[in-house]
All heavy atoms as atom14 arrays in JSON, in Angstrom:
{
  "sequence": "MRAQPTASHYVNGRYIEDEGGAPLPVIYPATGETIAMLRSATPNAAWRWSRRLPDR",
  "atom14_mask": [
    [1, 1, 1, 1, 1, 1, 1, 1, 0, 0, 0, 0, 0, 0],
    [1, 1, 1, 1, 1, 1, 1, 1, 1, 1, 1, 0, 0, 0],
    [1, 1, 1, 1, 1, 0, 0, 0, 0, 0, 0, 0, 0, 0],
    [1, 1, 1, 1, 1, 1, 1, 1, 1, 0, 0, 0, 0, 0],
    [1, 1, 1, 1, 1, 1, 1, 0, 0, 0, 0, 0, 0, 0],
    [1, 1, 1, 1, 1, 1, 1, 0, 0, 0, 0, 0, 0, 0],
    [1, 1, 1, 1, 1, 0, 0, 0, 0, 0, 0, 0, 0, 0],
    [1, 1, 1, 1, 1, 1, 0, 0, 0, 0, 0, 0, 0, 0],
    [1, 1, 1, 1, 1, 1, 1, 1, 1, 1, 0, 0, 0, 0],
    [1, 1, 1, 1, 1, 1, 1, 1, 1, 1, 1, 1, 0, 0],
    [1, 1, 1, 1, 1, 1, 1, 0, 0, 0, 0, 0, 0, 0],
    [1, 1, 1, 1, 1, 1, 1, 1, 0, 0, 0, 0, 0, 0],
    [1, 1, 1, 1, 0, 0, 0, 0, 0, 0, 0, 0, 0, 0],
    [1, 1, 1, 1, 1, 1, 1, 1, 1, 1, 1, 0, 0, 0],
    [1, 1, 1, 1, 1, 1, 1, 1, 1, 1, 1, 1, 0, 0],
    [1, 1, 1, 1, 1, 1, 1, 1, 0, 0, 0, 0, 0, 0],
    [1, 1, 1, 1, 1, 1, 1, 1, 1, 0, 0, 0, 0, 0],
    [1, 1, 1, 1, 1, 1, 1, 1, 0, 0, 0, 0, 0, 0],
    [1, 1, 1, 1, 1, 1, 1, 1, 1, 0, 0, 0, 0, 0],
    [1, 1, 1, 1, 0, 0, 0, 0, 0, 0, 0, 0, 0, 0],
    [1, 1, 1, 1, 0, 0, 0, 0, 0, 0, 0, 0, 0, 0],
    [1, 1, 1, 1, 1, 0, 0, 0, 0, 0, 0, 0, 0, 0],
    [1, 1, 1, 1, 1, 1, 1, 0, 0, 0, 0, 0, 0, 0],
    [1, 1, 1, 1, 1, 1, 1, 1, 0, 0, 0, 0, 0, 0],
    [1, 1, 1, 1, 1, 1, 1, 0, 0, 0, 0, 0, 0, 0],
    [1, 1, 1, 1, 1, 1, 1, 0, 0, 0, 0, 0, 0, 0],
    [1, 1, 1, 1, 1, 1, 1, 1, 0, 0, 0, 0, 0, 0],
    [1, 1, 1, 1, 1, 1, 1, 1, 1, 1, 1, 1, 0, 0],
    [1, 1, 1, 1, 1, 1, 1, 0, 0, 0, 0, 0, 0, 0],
    [1, 1, 1, 1, 1, 0, 0, 0, 0, 0, 0, 0, 0, 0],
    [1, 1, 1, 1, 1, 1, 1, 0, 0, 0, 0, 0, 0, 0],
    [1, 1, 1, 1, 0, 0, 0, 0, 0, 0, 0, 0, 0, 0],
    [1, 1, 1, 1, 1, 1, 1, 1, 1, 0, 0, 0, 0, 0],
    [1, 1, 1, 1, 1, 1, 1, 0, 0, 0, 0, 0, 0, 0],
    [1, 1, 1, 1, 1, 1, 1, 1, 0, 0, 0, 0, 0, 0],
    [1, 1, 1, 1, 1, 0, 0, 0, 0, 0, 0, 0, 0, 0],
    [1, 1, 1, 1, 1, 1, 1, 1, 0, 0, 0, 0, 0, 0],
    [1, 1, 1, 1, 1, 1, 1, 1, 0, 0, 0, 0, 0, 0],
    [1, 1, 1, 1, 1, 1, 1, 1, 1, 1, 1, 0, 0, 0],
    [1, 1, 1, 1, 1, 1, 0, 0, 0, 0, 0, 0, 0, 0],
    [1, 1, 1, 1, 1, 0, 0, 0, 0, 0, 0, 0, 0, 0],
    [1, 1, 1, 1, 1, 1, 1, 0, 0, 0, 0, 0, 0, 0],
    [1, 1, 1, 1, 1, 1, 1, 0, 0, 0, 0, 0, 0, 0],
    [1, 1, 1, 1, 1, 1, 1, 1, 0, 0, 0, 0, 0, 0],
    [1, 1, 1, 1, 1, 0, 0, 0, 0, 0, 0, 0, 0, 0],
    [1, 1, 1, 1, 1, 0, 0, 0, 0, 0, 0, 0, 0, 0],
    [1, 1, 1, 1, 1, 1, 1, 1, 1, 1, 1, 1, 1, 1],
    [1, 1, 1, 1, 1, 1, 1, 1, 1, 1, 1, 0, 0, 0],
    [1, 1, 1, 1, 1, 1, 1, 1, 1, 1, 1, 1, 1, 1],
    [1, 1, 1, 1, 1, 1, 0, 0, 0, 0, 0, 0, 0, 0],
    [1, 1, 1, 1, 1, 1, 1, 1, 1, 1, 1, 0, 0, 0],
    [1, 1, 1, 1, 1, 1, 1, 1, 1, 1, 1, 0, 0, 0],
    [1, 1, 1, 1, 1, 1, 1, 1, 0, 0, 0, 0, 0, 0],
    [1, 1, 1, 1, 1, 1, 1, 0, 0, 0, 0, 0, 0, 0],
    [1, 1, 1, 1, 1, 1, 1, 1, 0, 0, 0, 0, 0, 0],
    [1, 1, 1, 1, 1, 1, 1, 1, 1, 1, 1, 0, 0, 0]
  ],
  "atom14_positions": [
    [[76.31, 170.44, 79.17], [76.53, 170.21, 77.75], [76.02, 171.38, 76.97], [74.92, 171.88, 77.23], [75.78, 168.91, 77.3], [75.87, 168.65, 75.82], [74.61, 167.47, 75.36], [75.45, 166.36, 74.38], [0.0, 0.0, 0.0], [0.0, 0.0, 0.0], [0.0, 0.0, 0.0], [0.0, 0.0, 0.0], [0.0, 0.0, 0.0], [0.0, 0.0, 0.0]],
    [[76.84, 171.87, 76.0], [76.47, 173.03, 75.19], [76.7, 172.59, 73.72], [77.71, 171.85, 73.47], [77.26, 174.25, 75.42], [77.04, 174.85, 76.83], [75.7, 175.37, 77.16], [75.34, 176.4, 76.2], [74.2, 176.86, 76.06], [73.17, 176.4, 76.84], [73.91, 177.81, 75.18], [0.0, 0.0, 0.0], [0.0, 0.0, 0.0], [0.0, 0.0, 0.0]],
    [[75.9, 173.0, 72.82], [76.02, 172.61, 71.41], [75.62, 173.79, 70.5], [74.99, 173.63, 69.53], [75.17, 171.4, 71.13], [0.0, 0.0, 0.0], [0.0, 0.0, 0.0], [0.0, 0.0, 0.0], [0.0, 0.0, 0.0], [0.0, 0.0, 0.0], [0.0, 0.0, 0.0], [0.0, 0.0, 0.0], [0.0, 0.0, 0.0], [0.0, 0.0, 0.0]],
    [[75.94, 174.99, 70.89], [75.59, 176.19, 70.2], [76.13, 176.26, 68.82], [77.38, 176.27, 68.71], [75.87, 177.45, 71.02], [75.34, 178.73, 70.44], [73.84, 178.73, 70.46], [73.28, 178.36, 71.54], [73.2, 179.19, 69.5], [0.0, 0.0, 0.0], [0.0, 0.0, 0.0], [0.0, 0.0, 0.0], [0.0, 0.0, 0.0], [0.0, 0.0, 0.0]],
    [[75.39, 176.28, 67.75], [75.9, 176.34, 66.41], [76.37, 177.79, 66.09], [76.04, 178.69, 66.84], [74.74, 175.93, 65.55], [73.56, 176.28, 66.25], [73.89, 176.1, 67.76], [0.0, 0.0, 0.0], [0.0, 0.0, 0.0], [0.0, 0.0, 0.0], [0.0, 0.0, 0.0], [0.0, 0.0, 0.0], [0.0, 0.0, 0.0], [0.0, 0.0, 0.0]],
    [[77.09, 177.86, 64.96], [77.49, 179.24, 64.51], [76.39, 180.16, 64.25], [76.47, 181.37, 64.59], [78.38, 179.06, 63.22], [79.48, 178.16, 63.52], [78.85, 180.43, 62.73], [0.0, 0.0, 0.0], [0.0, 0.0, 0.0], [0.0, 0.0, 0.0], [0.0, 0.0, 0.0], [0.0, 0.0, 0.0], [0.0, 0.0, 0.0], [0.0, 0.0, 0.0]],
    [[75.34, 179.69, 63.7], [74.1, 180.51, 63.45], [72.92, 179.49, 63.39], [73.1, 178.29, 63.28], [74.28, 181.27, 62.11], [0.0, 0.0, 0.0], [0.0, 0.0, 0.0], [0.0, 0.0, 0.0], [0.0, 0.0, 0.0], [0.0, 0.0, 0.0], [0.0, 0.0, 0.0], [0.0, 0.0, 0.0], [0.0, 0.0, 0.0], [0.0, 0.0, 0.0]],
    [[71.71, 180.11, 63.33], [70.5, 179.28, 63.26], [70.23, 178.57, 61.95], [69.51, 177.68, 61.87], [69.29, 180.14, 63.68], [69.44, 180.53, 65.08], [0.0, 0.0, 0.0], [0.0, 0.0, 0.0], [0.0, 0.0, 0.0], [0.0, 0.0, 0.0], [0.0, 0.0, 0.0], [0.0, 0.0, 0.0], [0.0, 0.0, 0.0], [0.0, 0.0, 0.0]],
    [[70.78, 179.19, 60.87], [70.46, 178.67, 59.56], [71.75, 178.52, 58.73], [72.66, 179.21, 58.85], [69.54, 179.67, 58.78], [68.4, 180.04, 59.67], [67.33, 179.2, 59.86], [68.15, 181.14, 60.4], [66.4, 179.81, 60.62], [66.92, 180.97, 61.02], [0.0, 0.0, 0.0], [0.0, 0.0, 0.0], [0.0, 0.0, 0.0], [0.0, 0.0, 0.0]],
    [[71.67, 177.5, 57.83], [72.77, 177.21, 56.93], [72.12, 177.15, 55.53], [71.44, 176.25, 55.18], [73.46, 175.87, 57.28], [74.68, 175.56, 56.51], [75.85, 176.27, 56.82], [74.67, 174.62, 55.47], [77.02, 176.05, 56.09], [75.87, 174.37, 54.79], [76.96, 175.08, 55.08], [78.17, 174.76, 54.39], [0.0, 0.0, 0.0], [0.0, 0.0, 0.0]],
    [[72.45, 178.2, 54.73], [71.79, 178.36, 53.43], [72.85, 178.51, 52.38], [73.7, 179.37, 52.44], [70.87, 179.66, 53.41], [70.22, 179.82, 52.05], [69.85, 179.58, 54.52], [0.0, 0.0, 0.0], [0.0, 0.0, 0.0], [0.0, 0.0, 0.0], [0.0, 0.0, 0.0], [0.0, 0.0, 0.0], [0.0, 0.0, 0.0], [0.0, 0.0, 0.0]],
    [[72.85, 177.56, 51.42], [73.75, 177.59, 50.29], [75.26, 177.71, 50.77], [75.94, 178.55, 50.14], [73.29, 178.72, 49.35], [73.8, 178.49, 47.94], [74.16, 177.4, 47.56], [73.85, 179.52, 47.16], [0.0, 0.0, 0.0], [0.0, 0.0, 0.0], [0.0, 0.0, 0.0], [0.0, 0.0, 0.0], [0.0, 0.0, 0.0], [0.0, 0.0, 0.0]],
    [[75.63, 177.04, 51.73], [77.01, 177.01, 52.16], [77.39, 178.14, 53.12], [78.55, 178.31, 53.39], [0.0, 0.0, 0.0], [0.0, 0.0, 0.0], [0.0, 0.0, 0.0], [0.0, 0.0, 0.0], [0.0, 0.0, 0.0], [0.0, 0.0, 0.0], [0.0, 0.0, 0.0], [0.0, 0.0, 0.0], [0.0, 0.0, 0.0], [0.0, 0.0, 0.0]],
    [[76.47, 178.89, 53.6], [76.71, 180.02, 54.48], [75.83, 179.95, 55.8], [74.69, 179.57, 55.73], [76.42, 181.33, 53.79], [77.36, 181.6, 52.65], [77.07, 182.99, 52.1], [77.98, 183.22, 50.93], [77.56, 183.74, 49.89], [76.4, 184.17, 49.69], [78.44, 183.92, 48.86], [0.0, 0.0, 0.0], [0.0, 0.0, 0.0], [0.0, 0.0, 0.0]],
    [[76.47, 180.34, 56.88], [75.66, 180.44, 58.12], [75.02, 181.8, 58.17], [75.68, 182.81, 57.93], [76.58, 180.28, 59.36], [77.19, 178.89, 59.54], [78.41, 178.56, 59.11], [76.37, 177.87, 60.0], [78.95, 177.28, 59.26], [76.89, 176.6, 60.19], [78.18, 176.29, 59.8], [78.68, 175.09, 59.91], [0.0, 0.0, 0.0], [0.0, 0.0, 0.0]],
    [[73.78, 181.8, 58.48], [72.93, 183.01, 58.52], [72.09, 183.04, 59.73], [71.45, 182.08, 60.11], [72.08, 183.14, 57.25], [72.95, 183.1, 55.99], [71.23, 184.42, 57.26], [72.21, 183.05, 54.77], [0.0, 0.0, 0.0], [0.0, 0.0, 0.0], [0.0, 0.0, 0.0], [0.0, 0.0, 0.0], [0.0, 0.0, 0.0], [0.0, 0.0, 0.0]],
    [[72.02, 184.21, 60.39], [71.17, 184.38, 61.59], [70.02, 185.33, 61.2], [70.21, 186.38, 60.52], [71.99, 184.99, 62.66], [71.25, 184.99, 64.02], [71.01, 183.55, 64.54], [71.98, 182.8, 64.63], [69.83, 183.27, 64.74], [0.0, 0.0, 0.0], [0.0, 0.0, 0.0], [0.0, 0.0, 0.0], [0.0, 0.0, 0.0], [0.0, 0.0, 0.0]],
    [[68.81, 185.05, 61.63], [67.6, 185.87, 61.47], [67.3, 186.48, 62.87], [66.62, 185.75, 63.6], [66.48, 185.12, 60.88], [65.25, 185.95, 60.58], [65.36, 187.17, 60.84], [64.27, 185.45, 60.1], [0.0, 0.0, 0.0], [0.0, 0.0, 0.0], [0.0, 0.0, 0.0], [0.0, 0.0, 0.0], [0.0, 0.0, 0.0], [0.0, 0.0, 0.0]],
    [[67.73, 187.63, 63.11], [67.41, 188.23, 64.44], [65.99, 188.45, 64.74], [65.53, 188.61, 65.87], [68.22, 189.55, 64.65], [69.71, 189.4, 64.56], [70.31, 188.61, 65.7], [69.67, 188.58, 66.82], [71.31, 187.95, 65.49], [0.0, 0.0, 0.0], [0.0, 0.0, 0.0], [0.0, 0.0, 0.0], [0.0, 0.0, 0.0], [0.0, 0.0, 0.0]],
    [[65.16, 188.45, 63.67], [63.75, 188.77, 63.88], [62.92, 187.44, 64.15], [61.79, 187.58, 64.49], [0.0, 0.0, 0.0], [0.0, 0.0, 0.0], [0.0, 0.0, 0.0], [0.0, 0.0, 0.0], [0.0, 0.0, 0.0], [0.0, 0.0, 0.0], [0.0, 0.0, 0.0], [0.0, 0.0, 0.0], [0.0, 0.0, 0.0], [0.0, 0.0, 0.0]],
    [[63.59, 186.3, 64.07], [62.82, 185.07, 64.28], [62.6, 184.73, 65.74], [63.32, 185.25, 66.6], [0.0, 0.0, 0.0], [0.0, 0.0, 0.0], [0.0, 0.0, 0.0], [0.0, 0.0, 0.0], [0.0, 0.0, 0.0], [0.0, 0.0, 0.0], [0.0, 0.0, 0.0], [0.0, 0.0, 0.0], [0.0, 0.0, 0.0], [0.0, 0.0, 0.0]],
    [[61.59, 183.98, 66.05], [61.27, 183.6, 67.4], [62.33, 182.71, 67.94], [62.83, 181.83, 67.27], [59.92, 182.88, 67.46], [0.0, 0.0, 0.0], [0.0, 0.0, 0.0], [0.0, 0.0, 0.0], [0.0, 0.0, 0.0], [0.0, 0.0, 0.0], [0.0, 0.0, 0.0], [0.0, 0.0, 0.0], [0.0, 0.0, 0.0], [0.0, 0.0, 0.0]],
    [[62.7, 182.86, 69.22], [63.71, 182.0, 69.83], [63.23, 180.53, 69.89], [62.08, 180.3, 70.2], [63.89, 182.57, 71.26], [63.22, 183.85, 71.25], [62.24, 183.91, 70.13], [0.0, 0.0, 0.0], [0.0, 0.0, 0.0], [0.0, 0.0, 0.0], [0.0, 0.0, 0.0], [0.0, 0.0, 0.0], [0.0, 0.0, 0.0], [0.0, 0.0, 0.0]],
    [[64.09, 179.6, 69.65], [63.75, 178.19, 69.67], [64.83, 177.48, 70.52], [65.96, 177.31, 70.1], [63.85, 177.54, 68.3], [62.85, 178.13, 67.25], [63.22, 177.55, 65.88], [61.5, 177.71, 67.59], [0.0, 0.0, 0.0], [0.0, 0.0, 0.0], [0.0, 0.0, 0.0], [0.0, 0.0, 0.0], [0.0, 0.0, 0.0], [0.0, 0.0, 0.0]],
    [[64.48, 177.07, 71.79], [65.43, 176.35, 72.62], [65.67, 174.92, 72.08], [64.73, 174.3, 71.6], [64.78, 176.31, 73.94], [63.31, 176.47, 73.68], [63.18, 177.23, 72.44], [0.0, 0.0, 0.0], [0.0, 0.0, 0.0], [0.0, 0.0, 0.0], [0.0, 0.0, 0.0], [0.0, 0.0, 0.0], [0.0, 0.0, 0.0], [0.0, 0.0, 0.0]],
    [[66.85, 174.46, 72.06], [67.22, 173.03, 71.74], [67.41, 172.35, 73.02], [68.26, 172.64, 73.83], [68.47, 173.02, 70.86], [68.79, 171.5, 70.54], [68.27, 173.76, 69.6], [0.0, 0.0, 0.0], [0.0, 0.0, 0.0], [0.0, 0.0, 0.0], [0.0, 0.0, 0.0], [0.0, 0.0, 0.0], [0.0, 0.0, 0.0], [0.0, 0.0, 0.0]],
    [[66.55, 171.38, 73.29], [66.51, 170.63, 74.57], [67.26, 169.18, 74.38], [66.85, 168.46, 73.47], [65.12, 170.4, 75.06], [64.36, 171.65, 75.09], [65.06, 169.65, 76.37], [64.77, 172.78, 76.03], [0.0, 0.0, 0.0], [0.0, 0.0, 0.0], [0.0, 0.0, 0.0], [0.0, 0.0, 0.0], [0.0, 0.0, 0.0], [0.0, 0.0, 0.0]],
    [[68.14, 168.93, 75.3], [68.7, 167.55, 75.33], [67.75, 166.68, 76.02], [67.46, 166.84, 77.2], [70.06, 167.68, 76.03], [70.84, 166.34, 76.07], [71.16, 165.72, 74.9], [71.23, 165.77, 77.26], [71.9, 164.49, 74.97], [71.98, 164.58, 77.32], [72.24, 163.91, 76.12], [72.97, 162.77, 76.13], [0.0, 0.0, 0.0], [0.0, 0.0, 0.0]],
    [[67.16, 165.65, 75.3], [66.09, 164.87, 75.92], [66.46, 164.03, 77.17], [65.64, 163.79, 77.98], [65.61, 164.0, 74.78], [66.69, 164.06, 73.73], [67.47, 165.26, 74.0], [0.0, 0.0, 0.0], [0.0, 0.0, 0.0], [0.0, 0.0, 0.0], [0.0, 0.0, 0.0], [0.0, 0.0, 0.0], [0.0, 0.0, 0.0], [0.0, 0.0, 0.0]],
    [[67.71, 163.67, 77.26], [68.12, 162.79, 78.37], [68.1, 163.52, 79.69], [67.84, 162.96, 80.69], [69.5, 162.19, 78.16], [0.0, 0.0, 0.0], [0.0, 0.0, 0.0], [0.0, 0.0, 0.0], [0.0, 0.0, 0.0], [0.0, 0.0, 0.0], [0.0, 0.0, 0.0], [0.0, 0.0, 0.0], [0.0, 0.0, 0.0], [0.0, 0.0, 0.0]],
    [[68.36, 164.82, 79.62], [68.42, 165.61, 80.93], [67.39, 166.76, 80.96], [67.18, 167.35, 82.03], [69.78, 166.22, 81.01], [70.0, 167.16, 79.97], [70.91, 165.17, 81.05], [0.0, 0.0, 0.0], [0.0, 0.0, 0.0], [0.0, 0.0, 0.0], [0.0, 0.0, 0.0], [0.0, 0.0, 0.0], [0.0, 0.0, 0.0], [0.0, 0.0, 0.0]],
    [[66.8, 167.12, 79.83], [65.89, 168.31, 79.77], [66.61, 169.61, 79.74], [65.99, 170.68, 79.8], [0.0, 0.0, 0.0], [0.0, 0.0, 0.0], [0.0, 0.0, 0.0], [0.0, 0.0, 0.0], [0.0, 0.0, 0.0], [0.0, 0.0, 0.0], [0.0, 0.0, 0.0], [0.0, 0.0, 0.0], [0.0, 0.0, 0.0], [0.0, 0.0, 0.0]],
    [[67.96, 169.54, 79.72], [68.79, 170.77, 79.7], [68.66, 171.46, 78.37], [68.64, 170.86, 77.28], [70.17, 170.35, 79.96], [71.23, 171.54, 79.87], [72.61, 170.99, 79.94], [72.91, 169.77, 79.86], [73.52, 171.87, 80.13], [0.0, 0.0, 0.0], [0.0, 0.0, 0.0], [0.0, 0.0, 0.0], [0.0, 0.0, 0.0], [0.0, 0.0, 0.0]],
    [[68.59, 172.78, 78.39], [68.71, 173.56, 77.1], [70.17, 173.69, 76.69], [70.98, 174.14, 77.48], [68.18, 175.06, 77.32], [66.74, 174.94, 77.67], [68.31, 175.8, 76.09], [0.0, 0.0, 0.0], [0.0, 0.0, 0.0], [0.0, 0.0, 0.0], [0.0, 0.0, 0.0], [0.0, 0.0, 0.0], [0.0, 0.0, 0.0], [0.0, 0.0, 0.0]],
    [[70.5, 173.1, 75.53], [71.91, 173.02, 75.11], [72.25, 174.05, 74.05], [73.37, 174.29, 73.74], [72.31, 171.61, 74.61], [71.41, 171.19, 73.46], [72.21, 170.63, 75.77], [71.89, 169.86, 72.78], [0.0, 0.0, 0.0], [0.0, 0.0, 0.0], [0.0, 0.0, 0.0], [0.0, 0.0, 0.0], [0.0, 0.0, 0.0], [0.0, 0.0, 0.0]],
    [[71.23, 174.64, 73.45], [71.43, 175.72, 72.37], [70.21, 176.55, 72.26], [69.09, 176.12, 72.59], [71.85, 175.13, 71.13], [0.0, 0.0, 0.0], [0.0, 0.0, 0.0], [0.0, 0.0, 0.0], [0.0, 0.0, 0.0], [0.0, 0.0, 0.0], [0.0, 0.0, 0.0], [0.0, 0.0, 0.0], [0.0, 0.0, 0.0], [0.0, 0.0, 0.0]],
    [[70.38, 177.7, 71.7], [69.24, 178.59, 71.37], [69.41, 178.96, 69.92], [70.43, 179.41, 69.46], [69.23, 179.86, 72.18], [68.79, 179.66, 73.63], [67.17, 179.03, 73.88], [66.15, 180.43, 73.37], [0.0, 0.0, 0.0], [0.0, 0.0, 0.0], [0.0, 0.0, 0.0], [0.0, 0.0, 0.0], [0.0, 0.0, 0.0], [0.0, 0.0, 0.0]],
    [[68.35, 178.65, 69.19], [68.3, 179.01, 67.75], [67.17, 180.01, 67.51], [66.46, 180.32, 68.42], [68.0, 177.72, 66.88], [68.97, 176.57, 67.09], [68.55, 175.4, 66.26], [70.34, 176.96, 66.74], [0.0, 0.0, 0.0], [0.0, 0.0, 0.0], [0.0, 0.0, 0.0], [0.0, 0.0, 0.0], [0.0, 0.0, 0.0], [0.0, 0.0, 0.0]],
    [[67.08, 180.57, 66.3], [65.97, 181.44, 65.95], [65.28, 180.89, 64.67], [66.0, 180.4, 63.77], [66.48, 182.84, 65.68], [66.97, 183.51, 66.95], [67.02, 185.02, 66.73], [67.26, 185.69, 68.0], [66.26, 186.11, 68.81], [65.01, 185.91, 68.47], [66.56, 186.69, 69.89], [0.0, 0.0, 0.0], [0.0, 0.0, 0.0], [0.0, 0.0, 0.0]],
    [[63.98, 180.95, 64.71], [63.27, 180.54, 63.46], [63.47, 181.53, 62.36], [63.88, 182.67, 62.6], [61.78, 180.41, 63.81], [61.27, 181.69, 64.15], [0.0, 0.0, 0.0], [0.0, 0.0, 0.0], [0.0, 0.0, 0.0], [0.0, 0.0, 0.0], [0.0, 0.0, 0.0], [0.0, 0.0, 0.0], [0.0, 0.0, 0.0], [0.0, 0.0, 0.0]],
    [[63.24, 181.1, 61.17], [63.39, 182.06, 59.99], [62.03, 182.71, 59.75], [60.98, 182.12, 59.8], [63.76, 181.31, 58.75], [0.0, 0.0, 0.0], [0.0, 0.0, 0.0], [0.0, 0.0, 0.0], [0.0, 0.0, 0.0], [0.0, 0.0, 0.0], [0.0, 0.0, 0.0], [0.0, 0.0, 0.0], [0.0, 0.0, 0.0], [0.0, 0.0, 0.0]],
    [[62.12, 184.04, 59.59], [60.9, 184.78, 59.19], [60.72, 184.65, 57.68], [61.7, 184.49, 56.98], [61.04, 186.23, 59.64], [62.17, 186.81, 58.95], [61.14, 186.36, 61.11], [0.0, 0.0, 0.0], [0.0, 0.0, 0.0], [0.0, 0.0, 0.0], [0.0, 0.0, 0.0], [0.0, 0.0, 0.0], [0.0, 0.0, 0.0], [0.0, 0.0, 0.0]],
    [[59.52, 184.68, 57.23], [59.24, 184.51, 55.73], [60.04, 185.61, 54.94], [60.56, 185.25, 53.9], [57.72, 184.73, 55.6], [57.2, 184.32, 56.95], [58.21, 184.74, 57.93], [0.0, 0.0, 0.0], [0.0, 0.0, 0.0], [0.0, 0.0, 0.0], [0.0, 0.0, 0.0], [0.0, 0.0, 0.0], [0.0, 0.0, 0.0], [0.0, 0.0, 0.0]],
    [[60.09, 186.83, 55.43], [60.82, 187.87, 54.76], [62.28, 187.54, 54.61], [62.97, 187.76, 53.58], [60.63, 189.28, 55.41], [61.14, 190.39, 54.6], [61.06, 190.38, 53.4], [61.74, 191.37, 55.3], [0.0, 0.0, 0.0], [0.0, 0.0, 0.0], [0.0, 0.0, 0.0], [0.0, 0.0, 0.0], [0.0, 0.0, 0.0], [0.0, 0.0, 0.0]],
    [[62.95, 187.07, 55.76], [64.33, 186.71, 55.68], [64.55, 185.55, 54.73], [65.55, 185.62, 53.94], [64.82, 186.43, 57.06], [0.0, 0.0, 0.0], [0.0, 0.0, 0.0], [0.0, 0.0, 0.0], [0.0, 0.0, 0.0], [0.0, 0.0, 0.0], [0.0, 0.0, 0.0], [0.0, 0.0, 0.0], [0.0, 0.0, 0.0], [0.0, 0.0, 0.0]],
    [[63.77, 184.58, 54.75], [63.92, 183.41, 53.91], [63.9, 183.83, 52.41], [64.66, 183.45, 51.58], [62.87, 182.33, 54.2], [0.0, 0.0, 0.0], [0.0, 0.0, 0.0], [0.0, 0.0, 0.0], [0.0, 0.0, 0.0], [0.0, 0.0, 0.0], [0.0, 0.0, 0.0], [0.0, 0.0, 0.0], [0.0, 0.0, 0.0], [0.0, 0.0, 0.0]],
    [[62.98, 184.79, 52.1], [62.85, 185.28, 50.79], [64.12, 186.05, 50.34], [64.71, 185.89, 49.25], [61.62, 186.15, 50.7], [61.33, 186.67, 49.28], [60.71, 186.02, 48.25], [61.82, 187.86, 48.68], [60.66, 186.78, 47.15], [61.35, 187.9, 47.38], [62.53, 188.95, 49.2], [61.59, 188.97, 46.57], [62.76, 190.04, 48.37], [62.26, 190.03, 47.04]],
    [[64.61, 186.92, 51.23], [65.87, 187.64, 50.96], [67.03, 186.72, 50.73], [67.81, 186.91, 49.8], [66.13, 188.57, 52.11], [65.32, 189.85, 52.14], [65.83, 190.92, 53.07], [66.62, 190.4, 54.21], [66.07, 190.16, 55.45], [64.84, 190.38, 55.67], [66.85, 189.73, 56.44], [0.0, 0.0, 0.0], [0.0, 0.0, 0.0], [0.0, 0.0, 0.0]],
    [[67.17, 185.74, 51.59], [68.28, 184.78, 51.41], [68.28, 184.09, 50.12], [69.24, 183.91, 49.46], [68.36, 183.79, 52.57], [68.48, 184.38, 53.89], [69.12, 185.57, 54.22], [68.03, 183.8, 55.09], [69.04, 185.73, 55.59], [68.4, 184.66, 56.14], [67.41, 182.65, 55.48], [68.12, 184.44, 57.52], [67.08, 182.4, 56.77], [67.47, 183.27, 57.78]],
    [[67.11, 183.7, 49.7], [66.95, 182.93, 48.44], [67.27, 183.8, 47.2], [67.68, 183.3, 46.21], [65.51, 182.36, 48.33], [64.55, 183.36, 48.04], [0.0, 0.0, 0.0], [0.0, 0.0, 0.0], [0.0, 0.0, 0.0], [0.0, 0.0, 0.0], [0.0, 0.0, 0.0], [0.0, 0.0, 0.0], [0.0, 0.0, 0.0], [0.0, 0.0, 0.0]],
    [[67.09, 185.1, 47.37], [67.46, 186.06, 46.18], [68.89, 186.46, 46.22], [69.37, 186.76, 45.22], [66.52, 187.22, 46.36], [65.03, 187.0, 46.31], [64.65, 186.37, 44.94], [63.27, 186.13, 44.84], [62.66, 184.95, 45.0], [63.38, 183.88, 45.38], [61.36, 184.75, 44.83], [0.0, 0.0, 0.0], [0.0, 0.0, 0.0], [0.0, 0.0, 0.0]],
    [[69.45, 186.55, 47.43], [70.79, 187.14, 47.53], [71.91, 186.14, 47.27], [72.96, 186.42, 46.78], [71.04, 187.66, 48.92], [70.88, 189.14, 49.02], [71.49, 189.69, 50.29], [71.42, 188.82, 51.39], [71.4, 189.14, 52.72], [71.47, 190.43, 52.96], [71.4, 188.35, 53.63], [0.0, 0.0, 0.0], [0.0, 0.0, 0.0], [0.0, 0.0, 0.0]],
    [[71.73, 184.85, 47.67], [72.77, 183.88, 47.63], [72.87, 183.2, 46.28], [71.92, 182.58, 45.86], [72.66, 182.86, 48.75], [72.59, 183.51, 50.1], [72.36, 182.4, 51.15], [73.93, 184.13, 50.4], [0.0, 0.0, 0.0], [0.0, 0.0, 0.0], [0.0, 0.0, 0.0], [0.0, 0.0, 0.0], [0.0, 0.0, 0.0], [0.0, 0.0, 0.0]],
    [[74.04, 183.21, 45.65], [74.18, 182.52, 44.32], [74.22, 181.0, 44.57], [74.6, 180.52, 45.62], [75.48, 183.02, 43.77], [76.27, 183.38, 44.97], [75.24, 183.89, 46.0], [0.0, 0.0, 0.0], [0.0, 0.0, 0.0], [0.0, 0.0, 0.0], [0.0, 0.0, 0.0], [0.0, 0.0, 0.0], [0.0, 0.0, 0.0], [0.0, 0.0, 0.0]],
    [[73.87, 180.27, 43.53], [74.01, 178.81, 43.6], [75.47, 178.44, 43.62], [76.25, 179.02, 42.9], [73.29, 178.14, 42.39], [71.72, 178.28, 42.53], [71.28, 178.23, 43.59], [71.19, 178.47, 41.44], [0.0, 0.0, 0.0], [0.0, 0.0, 0.0], [0.0, 0.0, 0.0], [0.0, 0.0, 0.0], [0.0, 0.0, 0.0], [0.0, 0.0, 0.0]],
    [[75.78, 177.35, 44.3], [77.16, 176.89, 44.37], [77.28, 175.64, 43.54], [76.47, 174.84, 43.42], [77.59, 176.62, 45.76], [77.84, 177.91, 46.47], [78.45, 177.66, 47.83], [78.85, 178.9, 48.34], [79.88, 179.04, 49.11], [80.56, 178.03, 49.53], [80.18, 180.25, 49.6], [0.0, 0.0, 0.0], [0.0, 0.0, 0.0], [0.0, 0.0, 0.0]]
  ]
}
């Protein structure tokens, strides 16, 4: 089973990836299988996203 999303973050209607964030495996609890890999948001990236993206 795979469930890889378009990107790790969805901010104000857009998918955004933070390449500097730590890897976060998504585990399917029934099997223990890794079904996706996401990345955590770094504080600097979150700050940039909040300044760049207009409200919708």
